[in-house]
C-alpha positions, 0 to 999 in steps of 0.5 A, a space after each residue: 964771708 962770701 959763702 955767708 953772703 951767698 947763702 943769705 942772698 939765696 935765703 932772701 930770694 927764697 923767702 920773697 918767692 914764697 911770700 909772693 906766690 899765690 896762696 893755695 886753695 884749700 881742698 874741698 871737704 866732703 860732707 860730714 856723713 861721707 866718711 862713715 857712709 863711704 870711707 870704709 871702701 872709697 878714698 873720699 879726699 886727698 891723697 885718694 888712697 882707697 882702703 879697698 883697692 877694688 873701690 875707686 876713689 871719689 876723684 876717679 869716679 868724678 873724672 869718669 868721662 861723660 859723668 854729670 852731677 845729675 847722673 851721679 846724684 841719680 845713681 846715688 839716689 837709687 840703692 838698686 844700682 849699688 853693688 851688694 857691698 854698698 847696701 844702704 840707702 841715702 836720702 835725696 839730700 845726702 845723694 845730692 851733697 855727695 854728688 856736689 862734693 864729688 864734682 869739685 874733685 874734677 881735674 882741669 882736663 875733665 871731658 864731660 862727653 865721650 
């Protein structure tokens, strides 16, 4: 009887804690074309496990010290910057959409300048 009462009390406390905790923000989703264009090599969304271990995840790129949304969009817009494996062109709108998404992946401790 006492064990049942303790179990019910613990269950009630757990349920109350779960109900009063702040809702988790939904993780941002990448633009629809990103998986096809980038997902073969890069991890584009959580849990950020890259299909190609040599390719950094989008989160790792977004958290590089000193990276700005502008420098990222500019780099993505210029296919001559890409390694040979990334031999494709993005429109300016696609490059900007990728940069916009990637910036949402920054950690709270991101440092904008070296």
